MDAnalysis code that builds the backbone (N, CA, C; Angstrom):
import MDAnalysis as mda
import numpy as np

u = mda.Universe.empty(570, n_residues=190, atom_resindex=np.repeat(np.arange(190), 3), trajectory=True)
u.add_TopologyAttr("name", ["N", "CA", "C"] * 190)
u.add_TopologyAttr("resid", np.arange(1, 191))
u.add_TopologyAttr("resname", ["UNK", "UNK", "UNK", "UNK", "UNK", "UNK", "UNK", "UNK", "UNK", "UNK", "UNK", "UNK", "UNK", "UNK", "UNK", "UNK", "UNK", "UNK", "UNK", "UNK", "UNK", "UNK", "UNK", "UNK", "UNK", "UNK", "UNK", "UNK", "UNK", "UNK", "UNK", "UNK", "UNK", "UNK", "UNK", "UNK", "UNK", "UNK", "UNK", "UNK", "UNK", "UNK", "UNK", "UNK", "UNK", "UNK", "UNK", "UNK", "UNK", "UNK", "UNK", "UNK", "UNK", "UNK", "UNK", "UNK", "UNK", "UNK", "UNK", "UNK", "UNK", "UNK", "UNK", "UNK", "UNK", "UNK", "UNK", "UNK", "UNK", "UNK", "UNK", "UNK", "UNK", "UNK", "UNK", "UNK", "UNK", "UNK", "UNK", "UNK", "UNK", "UNK", "UNK", "UNK", "UNK", "UNK", "UNK", "UNK", "UNK", "UNK", "UNK", "UNK", "UNK", "UNK", "UNK", "UNK", "UNK", "UNK", "UNK", "UNK", "UNK", "UNK", "UNK", "UNK", "UNK", "UNK", "UNK", "UNK", "UNK", "UNK", "UNK", "UNK", "UNK", "UNK", "UNK", "UNK", "UNK", "UNK", "UNK", "UNK", "UNK", "UNK", "UNK", "UNK", "UNK", "UNK", "UNK", "UNK", "UNK", "UNK", "UNK", "UNK", "UNK", "UNK", "UNK", "UNK", "UNK", "UNK", "UNK", "UNK", "UNK", "UNK", "UNK", "UNK", "UNK", "UNK", "UNK", "UNK", "UNK", "UNK", "UNK", "UNK", "UNK", "UNK", "UNK", "UNK", "UNK", "UNK", "UNK", "UNK", "UNK", "UNK", "UNK", "UNK", "UNK", "UNK", "UNK", "UNK", "UNK", "UNK", "UNK", "UNK", "UNK", "UNK", "UNK", "UNK", "UNK", "UNK", "UNK", "UNK", "UNK", "UNK", "UNK", "UNK", "UNK", "UNK", "UNK", "UNK", "UNK", "UNK"])
u.atoms.positions = np.array([
    [84.668, 86.561, 97.675],
    [85.047, 85.497, 98.590],
    [86.552, 85.555, 98.842],
    [86.915, 85.449, 100.110],
    [88.332, 85.515, 100.461],
    [88.955, 84.136, 100.382],
    [90.109, 84.064, 99.766],
    [90.798, 82.787, 99.677],
    [91.755, 82.638, 100.846],
    [91.925, 81.427, 101.295],
    [92.823, 81.162, 102.421],
    [94.267, 81.181, 101.933],
    [95.156, 81.469, 102.877],
    [96.576, 81.459, 102.594],
    [97.210, 80.349, 103.429],
    [98.323, 79.820, 102.961],
    [99.005, 78.759, 103.709],
    [99.491, 79.276, 105.054],
    [99.770, 80.564, 105.145],
    [100.249, 81.181, 106.376],
    [99.157, 82.125, 106.867],
    [98.342, 81.680, 107.811],
    [97.277, 82.533, 108.342],
    [97.727, 83.095, 109.681],
    [98.006, 84.388, 109.711],
    [98.488, 85.043, 110.926],
    [97.390, 85.832, 111.641],
    [96.142, 85.603, 111.279],
    [95.036, 86.289, 111.938],
    [95.115, 86.077, 113.443],
    [95.075, 87.182, 114.209],
    [95.132, 87.104, 115.656],
    [96.534, 87.017, 116.228],
    [97.543, 87.075, 115.375],
    [98.947, 87.007, 115.820],
    [99.559, 88.405, 115.816],
    [100.702, 88.531, 116.462],
    [101.455, 89.773, 116.454],
    [102.592, 89.702, 115.461],
    [102.813, 90.803, 114.759],
    [104.021, 91.007, 113.969],
    [104.911, 91.935, 114.786],
    [106.178, 91.606, 114.869],
    [107.146, 92.437, 115.577],
    [108.205, 92.829, 114.567],
    [108.365, 94.138, 114.344],
    [109.334, 94.573, 113.334],
    [110.752, 94.304, 113.819],
    [111.582, 93.930, 112.890],
    [112.991, 93.670, 113.176],
    [113.775, 94.980, 113.093],
    [114.879, 95.066, 113.833],
    [115.744, 96.248, 113.680],
    [116.185, 96.357, 112.223],
    [116.337, 97.552, 111.762],
    [116.737, 97.755, 110.373],
    [115.560, 97.783, 109.421],
    [114.331, 97.823, 109.955],
    [113.144, 97.927, 109.112],
    [113.319, 99.137, 108.196],
    [113.187, 98.916, 106.897],
    [113.438, 99.985, 105.929],
    [112.371, 101.074, 105.947],
    [111.142, 100.740, 106.320],
    [110.057, 101.710, 106.337],
    [109.967, 102.312, 107.737],
    [110.296, 103.605, 107.901],
    [110.306, 104.206, 109.239],
    [108.942, 104.217, 109.925],
    [107.867, 104.107, 109.164],
    [106.531, 104.063, 109.770],
    [106.341, 102.800, 110.605],
    [107.148, 101.777, 110.325],
    [107.017, 100.506, 111.037],
    [108.195, 100.223, 111.958],
    [109.080, 101.199, 112.154],
    [110.219, 101.015, 113.043],
    [109.733, 100.685, 114.456],
    [110.252, 99.608, 115.040],
    [109.900, 99.158, 116.395],
    [108.387, 99.013, 116.573],
    [107.712, 98.507, 115.563],
    [106.258, 98.347, 115.611],
    [105.847, 96.964, 116.075],
    [104.698, 96.946, 116.740],
    [104.003, 95.710, 117.095],
    [102.616, 95.833, 116.464],
    [102.274, 94.871, 115.623],
    [101.027, 94.928, 114.864],
    [100.196, 93.690, 115.146],
    [98.930, 93.896, 115.513],
    [98.007, 92.776, 115.633],
    [97.385, 92.561, 114.262],
    [97.534, 91.359, 113.727],
    [96.948, 91.038, 112.425],
    [95.472, 90.715, 112.627],
    [94.613, 91.508, 111.993],
    [93.168, 91.366, 112.140],
    [92.582, 90.373, 111.148],
    [93.146, 90.316, 109.968],
    [92.719, 89.344, 108.966],
    [93.897, 89.050, 108.036],
    [94.011, 87.786, 107.637],
    [95.083, 87.363, 106.738],
    [94.549, 86.223, 105.890],
    [94.381, 86.503, 104.610],
    [93.886, 85.506, 103.660],
    [94.774, 85.543, 102.425],
    [94.430, 84.765, 101.436],
    [95.154, 84.792, 100.177],
    [95.004, 86.118, 99.450],
    [94.033, 86.935, 99.856],
    [93.810, 88.240, 99.252],
    [94.669, 89.336, 99.870],
    [95.366, 89.010, 100.972],
    [96.214, 89.989, 101.642],
    [96.002, 89.964, 103.139],
    [96.508, 90.991, 103.798],
    [96.424, 91.057, 105.256],
    [96.137, 92.488, 105.692],
    [95.538, 92.605, 106.887],
    [95.240, 93.895, 107.482],
    [95.541, 93.786, 108.968],
    [96.201, 94.810, 109.512],
    [96.507, 94.803, 110.930],
    [96.543, 96.209, 111.501],
    [96.630, 96.276, 112.832],
    [96.665, 97.550, 113.540],
    [97.933, 97.625, 114.392],
    [98.664, 98.720, 114.258],
    [99.824, 98.958, 115.113],
    [99.292, 99.272, 116.505],
    [99.794, 98.568, 117.524],
    [99.264, 98.725, 118.880],
    [100.231, 99.422, 119.830],
    [101.356, 99.904, 119.309],
    [102.343, 100.517, 120.221],
    [102.836, 101.894, 119.780],
    [102.044, 102.603, 118.999],
    [102.433, 103.946, 118.540],
    [101.338, 104.955, 118.908],
    [101.316, 105.416, 120.160],
    [100.267, 106.360, 120.556],
    [100.367, 107.685, 119.805],
    [99.211, 108.263, 119.562],
    [99.120, 109.589, 118.972],
    [99.206, 110.573, 120.132],
    [100.123, 111.513, 120.051],
    [100.344, 112.418, 121.179],
    [99.534, 113.703, 121.097],
    [98.974, 114.000, 119.942],
    [98.271, 115.279, 119.786],
    [96.748, 115.149, 119.746],
    [96.206, 113.987, 120.142],
    [94.767, 113.789, 120.113],
    [94.363, 112.819, 121.217],
    [93.516, 113.293, 122.125],
    [93.010, 112.409, 123.177],
    [91.688, 111.799, 122.721],
    [91.297, 110.725, 123.378],
    [90.028, 110.075, 123.066],
    [88.866, 111.033, 123.323],
    [88.918, 111.772, 124.424],
    [87.848, 112.715, 124.760],
    [87.723, 113.802, 123.685],
    [88.856, 114.323, 123.223],
    [88.830, 115.338, 122.162],
    [88.262, 114.760, 120.872],
    [88.630, 113.529, 120.555],
    [88.094, 112.881, 119.360],
    [86.573, 112.746, 119.455],
    [86.081, 112.331, 120.619],
    [84.631, 112.226, 120.793],
    [83.967, 113.580, 120.597],
    [84.576, 114.637, 121.155],
    [84.026, 115.987, 120.978],
    [83.967, 116.366, 119.505],
    [85.030, 116.055, 118.756],
    [85.061, 116.374, 117.327],
    [83.965, 115.634, 116.559],
    [83.614, 114.439, 117.035],
    [82.578, 113.642, 116.374],
    [81.182, 113.933, 116.906],
    [81.086, 114.816, 117.902],
    [79.794, 115.142, 118.482],
    [79.231, 114.037, 119.352],
    [80.092, 113.206, 119.914],
    [79.664, 112.101, 120.778],
    [79.902, 112.511, 122.230],
    [78.871, 112.451, 123.063],
    [79.039, 112.856, 124.462],
    [80.032, 111.967, 125.210],
    [80.817, 112.591, 126.067],
    [81.706, 111.869, 126.978],
    [81.210, 112.187, 128.373],
    [80.405, 111.304, 128.927],
    [79.781, 111.503, 130.224],
    [80.810, 111.350, 131.339],
    [80.489, 111.843, 132.544],
    [81.432, 111.696, 133.661],
    [81.857, 110.237, 133.897],
    [80.959, 109.293, 133.635],
    [81.296, 107.873, 133.795],
    [82.049, 107.330, 132.582],
    [82.180, 108.147, 131.538],
    [82.821, 107.709, 130.300],
    [84.264, 107.298, 130.506],
    [84.703, 106.403, 129.667],
    [86.065, 105.887, 129.763],
    [86.957, 106.562, 128.740],
    [88.210, 106.687, 129.072],
    [89.203, 107.169, 128.127],
    [90.039, 105.990, 127.667],
    [90.280, 105.895, 126.396],
    [91.149, 104.840, 125.877],
    [92.270, 105.504, 125.090],
    [93.338, 104.787, 124.879],
    [94.465, 105.360, 124.152],
    [94.163, 105.410, 122.655],
    [94.693, 106.439, 122.022],
    [94.542, 106.636, 120.578],
    [95.905, 106.372, 119.955],
    [95.936, 105.514, 118.932],
    [97.188, 105.082, 118.314],
    [97.209, 105.370, 116.818],
    [98.421, 105.487, 116.281],
    [98.638, 105.453, 114.832],
    [98.509, 103.978, 114.466],
    [97.422, 103.617, 113.798],
    [97.176, 102.213, 113.472],
    [97.892, 101.743, 112.229],
    [98.347, 102.677, 111.406],
    [99.036, 102.328, 110.177],
    [98.839, 103.420, 109.143],
    [99.563, 103.331, 108.039],
    [99.562, 104.408, 107.050],
    [98.374, 104.426, 106.085],
    [97.521, 103.411, 106.107],
    [96.403, 103.338, 105.173],
    [95.154, 103.933, 105.834],
    [94.451, 104.806, 105.123],
    [93.206, 105.432, 105.588],
    [93.345, 106.000, 107.000],
    [94.310, 106.898, 107.175],
    [94.612, 107.446, 108.498],
    [93.466, 108.242, 109.110],
    [92.500, 108.651, 108.331],
    [91.354, 109.366, 108.864],
    [90.249, 108.437, 109.360],
    [90.454, 107.150, 109.228],
    [89.452, 106.163, 109.638],
    [89.862, 105.537, 110.960],
    [88.900, 105.370, 111.861],
    [89.203, 104.817, 113.169],
    [88.702, 103.395, 113.333],
    [89.484, 102.618, 114.065],
    [89.147, 101.224, 114.366],
    [89.345, 101.026, 115.860],
    [88.335, 100.520, 116.550],
    [88.499, 100.208, 117.960],
    [88.823, 98.722, 118.061],
    [90.017, 98.440, 118.541],
    [90.440, 97.076, 118.825],
    [90.066, 96.817, 120.275],
    [89.380, 95.725, 120.534],
    [88.860, 95.534, 121.888],
    [88.772, 94.068, 122.279],
    [88.500, 93.874, 123.567],
    [88.282, 92.541, 124.110],
    [86.991, 91.972, 123.510],
    [86.859, 90.638, 123.500],
    [85.709, 90.018, 122.829],
    [84.393, 90.124, 123.591],
    [84.372, 90.839, 124.712],
    [83.142, 90.959, 125.498],
    [82.172, 92.008, 124.937],
    [82.545, 92.662, 123.857],
    [81.660, 93.630, 123.195],
    [81.458, 93.151, 121.761],
    [80.215, 93.219, 121.288],
    [79.943, 92.824, 119.919],
    [78.778, 93.644, 119.378],
    [79.001, 94.359, 118.304],
    [77.948, 95.081, 117.600],
    [77.585, 94.256, 116.369],
    [76.342, 93.874, 116.266],
    [75.886, 92.959, 115.211],
    [76.356, 93.354, 113.819],
    [76.259, 94.629, 113.488],
    [76.592, 95.052, 112.132],
    [77.934, 95.760, 112.021],
    [78.779, 95.655, 113.061],
    [80.006, 96.422, 112.968],
    [81.239, 95.806, 113.593],
    [81.111, 94.646, 114.234],
    [82.271, 94.061, 114.899],
    [82.772, 92.842, 114.140],
    [84.061, 92.812, 113.913],
    [84.710, 91.660, 113.306],
    [85.432, 90.902, 114.414],
    [85.163, 89.616, 114.538],
    [85.873, 88.790, 115.510],
    [87.257, 88.466, 114.960],
    [88.264, 88.584, 115.818],
    [89.641, 88.294, 115.414],
    [90.113, 87.072, 116.189],
    [90.061, 85.925, 115.537],
    [90.524, 84.651, 116.097],
    [89.874, 84.343, 117.445],
    [88.676, 84.864, 117.703],
    [87.973, 84.606, 118.951],
    [88.564, 85.298, 120.169],
    [89.697, 85.968, 120.009],
    [90.388, 86.597, 121.137],
    [90.183, 88.100, 121.211],
    [89.829, 88.712, 120.103],
    [89.683, 90.165, 120.014],
    [88.491, 90.486, 119.144],
    [88.046, 91.718, 119.233],
    [87.051, 92.242, 118.325],
    [87.586, 93.537, 117.746],
    [87.139, 93.881, 116.571],
    [87.478, 95.156, 115.965],
    [86.178, 95.760, 115.453],
    [85.880, 96.964, 115.938],
    [84.655, 97.640, 115.554],
    [85.016, 98.982, 114.939],
    [84.449, 99.241, 113.763],
    [84.759, 100.477, 113.042],
    [83.543, 101.381, 112.932],
    [82.530, 101.154, 113.762],
    [81.351, 102.018, 113.767],
    [81.357, 102.880, 115.025],
    [80.570, 103.931, 115.014],
    [80.542, 104.843, 116.149],
    [79.811, 104.272, 117.364],
    [79.114, 103.153, 117.207],
    [78.407, 102.539, 118.338],
    [79.352, 102.278, 119.504],
    [80.515, 101.750, 119.218],
    [81.459, 101.428, 120.293],
    [81.995, 102.705, 120.931],
    [82.160, 103.769, 120.143],
    [82.619, 105.041, 120.705],
    [81.563, 105.623, 121.643],
    [80.298, 105.522, 121.238],
    [79.212, 106.005, 122.102],
    [79.169, 105.209, 123.403],
    [79.315, 103.897, 123.304],
    [79.298, 103.049, 124.503],
    [80.443, 103.417, 125.440],
    [81.635, 103.597, 124.912],
    [82.778, 103.978, 125.745],
    [82.559, 105.359, 126.364],
    [81.961, 106.272, 125.618],
    [81.666, 107.606, 126.122],
    [80.681, 107.594, 127.285],
    [79.843, 106.545, 127.335],
    [78.891, 106.385, 128.438],
    [79.495, 105.597, 129.601],
    [80.707, 105.047, 129.414],
    [81.302, 104.217, 130.457],
    [80.947, 102.757, 130.298],
    [80.485, 102.390, 129.117],
    [80.085, 101.007, 128.827],
    [81.043, 100.435, 127.785],
    [80.601, 99.414, 127.080],
    [81.405, 98.845, 126.007],
    [82.396, 97.813, 126.498],
    [83.421, 97.540, 125.714],
    [84.384, 96.490, 126.052],
    [85.229, 96.859, 127.277],
    [85.665, 95.840, 127.984],
    [86.496, 96.092, 129.172],
    [87.892, 96.568, 128.795],
    [88.393, 96.140, 127.661],
    [89.712, 96.574, 127.185],
    [89.565, 97.073, 125.755],
    [90.219, 98.201, 125.454],
    [90.093, 98.759, 124.104],
    [91.191, 99.769, 123.838],
    [91.500, 99.936, 122.565],
    [92.332, 101.041, 122.090],
    [91.798, 101.453, 120.737],
    [91.989, 102.715, 120.406],
    [91.520, 103.244, 119.134],
    [92.715, 103.422, 118.214],
    [92.628, 102.863, 117.026],
    [93.687, 102.988, 116.028],
    [93.182, 103.843, 114.876],
    [93.974, 104.852, 114.513],
    [93.660, 105.683, 113.356],
    [94.483, 105.174, 112.187],
    [93.812, 104.648, 111.179],
    [94.488, 104.038, 110.051],
    [94.794, 102.575, 110.326],
    [95.333, 101.919, 109.310],
    [95.699, 100.512, 109.464],
    [96.880, 100.189, 108.564],
    [97.457, 99.026, 108.797],
    [98.535, 98.512, 107.950],
    [97.929, 97.465, 107.031],
    [98.266, 97.527, 105.754],
    [97.698, 96.582, 104.805],
    [98.759, 96.015, 103.881],
    [98.543, 94.771, 103.458],
    [99.456, 94.076, 102.555],
    [98.634, 93.416, 101.454],
    [99.147, 93.438, 100.246],
    [98.511, 92.757, 99.135],
    [98.800, 91.263, 99.178],
    [98.239, 90.495, 98.237],
    [98.450, 89.048, 98.212],
    [99.953, 88.697, 98.180],
    [100.374, 87.888, 99.127],
    [101.761, 87.416, 99.182],
    [102.762, 88.425, 99.723],
    [102.377, 89.678, 99.894],
    [103.329, 90.715, 100.315],
    [103.837, 90.480, 101.740],
    [102.948, 90.188, 102.673],
    [103.374, 89.957, 104.056],
    [104.263, 88.723, 104.155],
    [103.893, 87.671, 103.451],
    [104.707, 86.452, 103.463],
    [106.120, 86.746, 102.957],
    [106.224, 87.549, 101.896],
    [107.539, 87.912, 101.353],
    [108.340, 88.730, 102.366],
    [107.688, 89.642, 103.080],
    [108.384, 90.454, 104.082],
    [108.867, 89.585, 105.245],
    [108.088, 88.588, 105.624],
    [108.511, 87.675, 106.696],
    [109.713, 86.860, 106.230],
    [109.669, 86.363, 105.004],
    [110.809, 85.606, 104.462],
    [112.063, 86.468, 104.330],
    [111.886, 87.765, 104.162],
    [112.996, 88.699, 104.060],
    [113.525, 89.107, 105.444],
    [112.940, 88.546, 106.503],
    [113.331, 88.824, 107.894],
    [112.963, 90.235, 108.347],
    [111.890, 90.797, 107.803],
    [111.416, 92.103, 108.263],
    [110.613, 91.981, 109.553],
    [109.981, 90.820, 109.770],
    [109.059, 90.633, 110.893],
    [109.307, 89.315, 111.608],
    [109.068, 89.316, 112.909],
    [108.920, 88.101, 113.698],
    [107.434, 87.979, 114.020],
    [106.966, 86.770, 114.273],
    [105.560, 86.569, 114.614],
    [105.458, 85.808, 115.925],
    [104.399, 86.090, 116.660],
    [104.130, 85.394, 117.917],
    [102.646, 85.491, 118.221],
    [102.209, 84.744, 119.244],
    [100.823, 84.882, 119.646],
    [100.630, 86.252, 120.284],
    [99.374, 86.601, 120.563],
    [99.044, 87.977, 120.964],
    [98.301, 87.993, 122.303],
    [99.033, 87.938, 123.413],
    [98.339, 87.996, 124.705],
    [97.723, 89.376, 124.940],
    [96.491, 89.392, 125.446],
    [95.758, 90.645, 125.645],
    [96.487, 91.580, 126.603],
    [97.169, 91.040, 127.606],
    [97.856, 91.925, 128.549],
    [98.983, 92.688, 127.865],
    [99.544, 92.148, 126.800],
    [100.570, 92.856, 126.030],
    [99.917, 93.838, 125.063],
    [98.903, 93.404, 124.352],
    [98.240, 94.251, 123.355],
    [97.642, 95.504, 123.999],
    [97.020, 95.346, 125.178],
    [96.352, 96.468, 125.832],
    [97.177, 97.089, 126.957],
    [98.445, 96.734, 127.070],
    [99.292, 97.305, 128.128],
    [99.298, 98.829, 128.031],
    [99.333, 99.487, 129.181],
    [99.263, 100.953, 129.188],
    [100.566, 101.612, 128.740],
    [101.695, 100.935, 128.888],
    [102.981, 101.496, 128.482],
    [103.283, 101.082, 127.042],
    [102.786, 101.872, 126.096],
    [102.950, 101.544, 124.672],
    [104.421, 101.445, 124.278],
    [105.262, 102.282, 124.876],
    [106.681, 102.279, 124.534],
    [107.403, 101.001, 124.916],
    [106.842, 100.230, 125.818],
    [107.477, 98.984, 126.251],
    [106.965, 97.757, 125.495],
    [105.973, 97.929, 124.645],
    [105.355, 96.769, 123.986],
    [106.295, 96.049, 123.028],
    [107.132, 96.777, 122.296],
    [108.030, 96.129, 121.335],
    [108.970, 95.178, 122.075],
    [109.623, 95.652, 123.111],
    [110.523, 94.804, 123.895],
    [109.775, 93.676, 124.578],
    [108.583, 93.961, 125.100],
    [107.783, 92.928, 125.761],
    [107.363, 91.845, 124.773],
    [107.019, 92.234, 123.549],
    [106.628, 91.250, 122.534],
    [107.806, 90.362, 122.176],
    [108.984, 90.950, 122.043],
    [110.179, 90.144, 121.760],
    [110.479, 89.185, 122.911],
    [110.427, 89.686, 124.139],
    [110.685, 88.824, 125.301],
    [109.636, 87.721, 125.400],
    [108.383, 88.014, 125.041],
    [107.336, 86.996, 125.024],
    [107.711, 85.866, 124.061],
    [108.381, 86.228, 123.003],
    [108.831, 85.257, 122.000],
    [110.111, 84.548, 122.438],
    [110.742, 85.051, 123.520],
    [111.981, 84.457, 123.997],
    [113.224, 85.118, 123.430],
    [113.078, 86.312, 122.879],
    [114.189, 87.037, 122.266],
    [114.503, 88.265, 123.108],
    [115.753, 88.448, 123.457],
    [116.174, 89.645, 124.187],
    [116.404, 90.756, 123.161],
    [115.711, 91.899, 123.295],
    [115.817, 92.971, 122.298],
    [117.257, 93.413, 122.023],
    [118.093, 93.471, 123.030],
    [119.476, 93.920, 122.834],
    [120.305, 92.923, 122.026],
    [119.818, 91.696, 121.893],
    [120.565, 90.666, 121.164],
    [120.286, 90.691, 119.663],
    [119.308, 91.491, 119.249],
    [118.976, 91.531, 117.828],
    [119.938, 92.405, 117.054],
    [120.230, 92.000, 115.856],
    [121.078, 92.757, 114.961],
    [120.220, 93.317, 113.842],
    [120.620, 94.457, 113.311],
    [119.855, 95.036, 112.200],
    [120.226, 94.400, 110.861],
    [121.167, 93.482, 110.870],
    [121.509, 92.767, 109.637],
    [121.198, 91.290, 109.838],
    [120.719, 90.664, 108.814],
    [120.375, 89.256, 108.881],
    [121.129, 88.497, 107.808],
    [121.329, 87.256, 108.048],
    [122.000, 86.415, 107.064],
    [121.319, 85.075, 106.976],
    [121.765, 84.277, 106.050],
    [121.239, 82.936, 105.887],
    [122.404, 81.959, 105.886],
    [122.182, 80.857, 106.519],
    [123.238, 79.817, 106.579],
    [123.246, 78.987, 105.332],
])
């Protein structure tokens, strides 16, 4: 049983601050998929993989990509279980035994059913594939937020699924009302 945390960021975006010590998360935007007292799990939505297309991935898995099939972007979802894929998608697709609802605004499916549907030109209207995920143990994410490693904001679908992945970090900051050029890589406390 998962215990609740006082800070539930499920369905929210994490935006890395300049000066992030871990280069894997430099200028990252992460959608938090689940956040409980047991920890948190999220997917980086702005780090496309440049050496693997969705069509090639389907071929490697033996899943047909029909002429009507859709192509979606493939992203580095995080450093944990990088060989595992997660399709983050709009809530209009749901697989009974494989989709997790994320705050009613998103779905995450880790079964091949969604890949087959996309290969046929069906499935969710909006989607991206993340290889791997970002994970935090109990209290770890809260400590990183208190240390000023991350900003948090709501997660509009037009930002999460925007085609220009390189612009998402700045767009997420502007959505929060912060101009990216105004941020400093050093933080202080009054």
